[in-house]
C-alpha positions, 0 to 999 in steps of 0.5 A: 225293101221294094217300097224303101228302094222306090222311096230312096230313088224318088228322094234322090231327086228331091234332096238336092232341091231341099239342100239348096233350100236349106230345109230337111225332108221333114221340114219341107213336109210340114211346110207343104202340109201347112200350105195345103191346109192353112192353120191346123192343130199340131196333132193333125199336122203330125198325122198329115206330115207322117211325123211323130209328135216329138219330131214335130215339136223339134221341127216346129222349133226350127221352122219358128226360129227361121220365121217360117211358122207361127204357133198359138194356143187354140182359144177354144181349147188351150191344150191345142197348139195351132200352127200356120205358115208366116208370110215368109214361110208362104213366100219360101214355099212359093219359091221352092214349089216350082223347083219341086214341081219340076222334079215331079214332072221329071218323074212323070216323064220317066214313068208316064202319066198313066203309070204314075197315076196308077202307082199313086192310087195304089199307094194311097190304097195301101196306106188306107188299107193298112191304117184301117186295120190299125183302127179296127 
């Protein structure tokens, strides 16, 4: 419950930005991952954006209809779909990123740089530890 409450407290600050930008939380995660990674396959994108494959498929259709992403078949493996941001998608991320960064800065101001850094390190450690146990 503590993790859920913390997530909700953080997301309450981001939701107005996303609503104003006309994207969902999941769509924004997909676009951020693509902005960070460049073109990637759909399976990797789903994992990095913490989405189930069926959800990603729906999100990709929406982002494609908005002109923010493009997909193509991997020439070396026709079963794999490669996804990347379009020029419009990149422009969208570049416009929303400063607003998103301002929210991150607000959270850092509230928690303090050291405390936020420690929290992020601990959350990453939890994620790695729990995923490792699933893989074993």
